[in-house]
N, C-alpha and C positions, 0 to 999 in steps of 0.2 A: 412685486407686481400684483395688482388687485384683479381678481377674476370677476367676470360678469356673472351676477347671481342668477341671471336667466339662462345661463348655459350649463352644460354638464349635468352632474348628478342632482343639483338643486332643481333643475327643470324636470327631471324625472320624478323627484319627490312631489313636486306640484301636480304632476300628472297622476301620481299614485293617490293623492288626496281626492282628486276628481273621481278617480275610479272607485275609491271607497264610498264616496257619496252617491255617485250616479250609476256605477256599474255593479258593485258588489251588494250594497245594501238593498236595492230594489229586487235583487235576484237571489236572495238568501236560500230559497228553496232549491234552486238549481245548484248552487254551490254545496248545499247539504247532501244532495245525491252523489256528488263527485267525491265526497269523503270516502265512499266505499270502493272507489276505483274508477277506471275509465273504460268506456266501451265505444270508441270512435269507429265508424264504418269506413272512413276514408283516411288514407295516408297521403300527405302532400309533400313532394320533394321540390323545394324551391331554392332560389338563390338567396345568399346572405345580404344582397343589396338592400339598403335601408328603405328604398322606395317601393318594394314589392312584398308587403306583408300579406301572406295568404289569408289570415283571419280577417283582415280588413277588406281585401278584394272579394272574398266569398261571403262576407258578412255573417260569420258563424258565431255561435255561442261557445263558451268554454266547454271542452270535452267532446266537441263534434269532429275535430280533425286532429290527427297525429302528424306533426310537422317536423321535417328535417330540412335544415337550410345549410347550404355550403356555397363555395364559389362556383358560379355558373350552373347550379342545380344539377350537378353531375352524379351519376351512379357508377362506381367502378365495377368491373366484371367480378364474378365470383372467384375467390381464391382463398386458399387456406394457408398461405405462407405466414411466417411469424410477423407480428406487427400489431398495430392498433387500428382495427378496421371499424371506424365509427359509423359510417353509413351502412355497412353490412350488418353491424350489430343492431342498428335501429330497424333495418328491414326484417331481420330475423325476429325481433321482438314484436313488431307490428303484425307480421304474417303468421307467425307460429303461436304467439301468446295472446295478442289482442284480437287476432283473426279478422283483420280488416277485410272488407269486401272489394275495395278498389284502391289502386295506387295511381295518383295523378302526378306526372312530372310537368312542372310549370316553368318554362323558360320565360325570358322577358326582353323587351327592347332596351337598348342602350347598356347592354351587359358588358362590364369592363373585363370580365374573365374571358368571354367569347372574343372580344375585340383583341385582347392580348394573344389569344391562340391564333387569331387570324393574321395579325401583323408580326407575330413573333417578338414583340417588345414585352419582355417579361421582367418587370421590376422586382427587385429583391432576390434575384437568382445569382448574384455575384458569389464567388467562393467565400465560404464562412458565414453566409447569411441565410443558409437553409435550403434555398432553391425549392421551397415547398410549392409556390405558385406555378413555376415552370413544370414541375413534376405532375401536379394535379391537372392542369389544363392540357398536358400531354395526352390526356384521354381523348382529345379532339384531333389528334394528329392525323388519323386515318381519313377524316372527312374534310380536312382542310384543303387538300389538293383539288378535289372536285369543285369546292366553293370558289377557290382562287381561279381555277380555269374558266369558270363561267362569269364571275363577278369582279375579279381582281382582289386587292387587299384593302382598298379604301372605299368609302362611300356607304351610305345607308343600306343599299341593296346587298352589298357584300356582308355587312354586319348582321343584317336580319337573316340572311341565308345561313350564316354560321350559328346564330342563336337558335334557329329552328332545327338545324342539323344536330345541335347539342341535345335537344329533346329526343330526337330519334336515336342518338347514340345511347342515351340513358335508358330508353325503353328496351333497346336491344340488349344492353348489359343486364337489365333486370331479369331478362329471360335466360340468363346464364345461371341464375340461382335455382337449384333443383326444386326447392319448395315452392318458389313462385311459378316456375314452369309447370309443375304438377297441378297446382291449384288453378292456374289459368286454363289448362286443358280440361279440367273437370268442371269448370264453370263456377268455382268457388271464389274466384278472384278476377277482377277486370283491370287492365292497364289502360291508362288514358294519357295522351299527350296534350298539353295546353301551352299557350303563349300569350303573355300579357304585354300589350303595347303601352308603354309609359306615355308616349306622345299624345295618344287620344283616349287612353283608359279603356280600350276595347280588348276583351278576352277572345282568343281564337282557340279552336280545338282541332286536333289532328285527325284526319281520316287516314288510317294506316293503309287502306286499300289503294288510295290514290297518292298518298304521301303529301297531301296538301293540307294547309291550315285554313280554316274558314272562320269568320267572325261570328260570335254568338249574338243573336238578335233577340 
């Protein structure tokens, strides 16, 4: 079978060549400063979804944001049980070593992970296949019932309610980390919730006092 040369890694290589010509070469001074290390002020926790790249949405230069992406932009609660805690390790590095001043949790519209949590249709969870998705989006189990009670399990209103509930869950879980809780209380660190709507390209931010998301104008 002949593969389309415009697909897969060949397409990435073409993009790399554009980057070398238009992104790296004109900004050599910026890249030179980054050889000594990174000093981002902001950490962004976002979804792995290919449509919501934080660097593109926020139009930032290399070195400006420290990004962690995973299914549904989730933060697990603080725990010290054995295992490989990727998000927790990234948080520890960003807060304790990079000393970021803000952590932004950015959910998004049309999120497959949140939809799976809402409908309980978790592909890849059959015996012998890992069950990683089901286990991960189980972080949303506690907020599913209120969403379902108000909106049901289908339709855009229900999906958006779950997507935005996910942001609130991750913010709450961030505050279970002692170092984050301490730095937020002292004013050294700020936590922000955000939501990007793929349908219209509008970013919303969370007012934690009211619990509501409002569009950025």
